[in-house]
Each structure stands twice: as structure tokens, then as C-alpha cells.
One Martini backbone bead per residue (centre of mass of N, CA, C, O) as a GRO file, in nm:
protein
  114
    1MET     BB    1   8.042  -0.156  -0.436
    2VAL     BB    2   8.224   0.035  -0.201
    3VAL     BB    3   8.162   0.113   0.140
    4ALA     BB    4   8.259   0.354   0.352
    5THR     BB    5   8.309   0.348   0.703
    6ASP     BB    6   8.283   0.505   1.012
    7THR     BB    7   8.413   0.341   1.321
    8LYS     BB    8   8.454   0.566   1.503
    9GLU     BB    9   8.482   0.585   1.854
   10LYS     BB   10   8.436   0.676   2.152
   11SER     BB   11   8.616   0.645   2.421
   12LYS     BB   12   8.555   0.452   2.713
   13PHE     BB   13   8.539   0.418   3.036
   14VAL     BB   14   8.468   0.171   3.256
   15GLY     BB   15   8.604   0.342   3.473
   16PHE     BB   16   8.753   0.520   3.681
   17PRO     BB   17   9.043   0.725   3.589
   18ALA     BB   18   9.260   0.735   3.828
   19GLN     BB   19   9.548   0.706   3.713
   20ALA     BB   20   9.539   0.926   3.496
   21LEU     BB   21   9.446   1.154   3.679
   22GLU     BB   22   9.676   1.146   3.888
   23ALA     BB   23   9.911   1.192   3.694
   24ILE     BB   24   9.828   1.473   3.600
   25LEU     BB   25   9.798   1.611   3.873
   26ARG     BB   26  10.080   1.555   3.982
   27GLU     BB   27  10.233   1.709   3.765
   28GLU     BB   28  10.094   1.986   3.806
   29LEU     BB   29  10.144   2.012   4.115
   30MET     BB   30  10.453   1.993   4.103
   31ALA     BB   31  10.488   2.254   3.943
   32VAL     BB   32  10.368   2.434   4.160
   33ALA     BB   33  10.559   2.354   4.392
   34GLU     BB   34  10.821   2.440   4.251
   35ALA     BB   35  10.746   2.738   4.218
   36GLU     BB   36  10.703   2.796   4.518
   37ALA     BB   37  10.983   2.715   4.614
   38ASP     BB   38  11.141   2.917   4.442
   39MET     BB   39  10.999   3.178   4.554
   40ASN     BB   40  11.091   3.078   4.867
   41GLY     BB   41  11.397   2.951   4.861
   42PHE     BB   42  11.346   2.634   4.793
   43ALA     BB   43  11.389   2.284   4.776
   44LEU     BB   44  11.291   2.000   4.661
   45PRO     BB   45  11.289   1.692   4.678
   46LYS     BB   46  11.388   1.440   4.454
   47GLU     BB   47  11.186   1.253   4.563
   48PRO     BB   48  10.864   1.214   4.472
   49GLY     BB   49  10.735   1.115   4.744
   50VAL     BB   50  10.860   1.344   4.918
   51ALA     BB   51  10.768   1.590   4.751
   52ALA     BB   52  10.454   1.539   4.786
   53VAL     BB   53  10.487   1.599   5.122
   54ALA     BB   54  10.588   1.863   5.108
   55PRO     BB   55  10.576   2.181   5.253
   56VAL     BB   56  10.360   2.340   5.012
   57PRO     BB   57  10.193   2.603   4.940
   58MET     BB   58   9.863   2.609   4.770
   59ASP     BB   59   9.666   2.788   4.590
   60SER     BB   60   9.343   2.758   4.492
   61LEU     BB   61   9.353   2.920   4.223
   62VAL     BB   62   9.580   2.754   4.098
   63VAL     BB   63   9.438   2.477   4.114
   64VAL     BB   64   9.192   2.546   3.942
   65GLU     BB   65   9.356   2.590   3.676
   66ILE     BB   66   9.436   2.271   3.650
   67LEU     BB   67   9.158   2.129   3.590
   68CYS     BB   68   9.169   2.141   3.272
   69SER     BB   69   9.379   1.893   3.245
   70VAL     BB   70   9.123   1.666   3.299
   71GLU     BB   71   8.895   1.678   3.085
   72ASP     BB   72   8.971   1.444   2.886
   73VAL     BB   73   8.952   1.214   3.096
   74LEU     BB   74   8.654   1.277   3.204
   75GLY     BB   75   8.459   1.456   2.987
   76PHE     BB   76   8.483   1.712   3.183
   77GLN     BB   77   8.441   1.993   3.377
   78PRO     BB   78   8.532   2.062   3.669
   79LYS     BB   79   8.462   2.187   3.958
   80ASP     BB   80   8.582   2.439   4.151
   81ALA     BB   81   8.481   2.299   4.429
   82THR     BB   82   8.701   2.077   4.439
   83VAL     BB   83   8.854   2.299   4.570
   84ARG     BB   84   8.996   2.410   4.845
   85THR     BB   85   8.960   2.651   5.047
   86GLY     BB   86   9.297   2.780   5.083
   87GLY     BB   87   9.414   2.510   4.994
   88TYR     BB   88   9.743   2.360   5.026
   89THR     BB   89  10.033   2.178   5.178
   90SER     BB   90  10.034   1.963   4.932
   91VAL     BB   91  10.014   1.739   4.691
   92GLN     BB   92   9.880   1.512   4.858
   93ASP     BB   93   9.659   1.683   4.979
   94ALA     BB   94   9.522   1.746   4.708
   95LEU     BB   95   9.469   1.456   4.615
   96ASP     BB   96   9.307   1.358   4.866
   97HIS     BB   97   9.077   1.570   4.814
   98MET     BB   98   9.006   1.550   4.494
   99MET     BB   99   8.958   1.256   4.400
  100PRO     BB  100   8.679   1.194   4.531
  101ARG     BB  101   8.534   1.433   4.392
  102LEU     BB  102   8.587   1.345   4.101
  103GLU     BB  103   8.448   1.074   4.123
  104ASN     BB  104   8.165   1.180   4.193
  105GLN     BB  105   8.131   1.342   3.932
  106TRP     BB  106   8.166   1.108   3.738
  107LEU     BB  107   7.933   0.933   3.841
  108LYS     BB  108   7.711   1.137   3.781
  109LYS     BB  109   7.768   1.146   3.470
  110GLN     BB  110   7.708   0.821   3.457
  111GLY     BB  111   7.458   0.758   3.663
  112GLU     BB  112   7.593   0.723   3.937
  113SER     BB  113   7.658   0.598   4.270
  114LYS     BB  114   7.850   0.574   4.581
   0.00000   0.00000   0.00000
């Protein structure tokens, strides 16, 4: 008699998934920046690196809404307090502020400290 066993295990990241997390956040934040630019009557630069630092104000409440997009990568829902009150002046500003905070939250969930 052959017994089938389910050997599927949840995949775990060995370390903080910075690249995957940043890619998701950058994509979501760029969508917010593009929408803000459209509403305010200007176009973002075509080059992704230049567009990321373009001065486009992003409301903190809008940025909090995109935090749910990283839950699968992190394995938990980030705290709303990850986002700076008052928002951000560019996509890069948001990434520079949120990534270290997300890493700290991730490390705490893993039982580590930075």
C-alpha cells in the first residue's frame, strides 16, 4: 500500500525580502505618483529613476492603503504607522522612509532585532 503525503511547506525567506518588497512598493507608489501628476496637470519623466525622485506629493492616507500590497511578501500586515504623517514628496522619499521601518517590523516578527 502506498501512502501519499503532502510535503508542501510554507516557503520562508532566509532574510528580509528587501528586493521583492521594494519592487512591489515602487510599482504601487509609481501608480500613485502618476495619478497625482495627472490630477495636477503634469507628466512624470519617462525614465523610471528620474520619475522616482520627481517632486510629486503623495498623501499619507493613500500610501497607507498600498501597504496591504506587501502583506504576502512580509507574511503580516504592516502597521499604518509605517507611513509618515503628512505623506511624501516623491516615490524615493517614501521608499527611503518606509523600507527601514518595514525591515524593523519584519525582524521583530522573526524574533530578531537590528
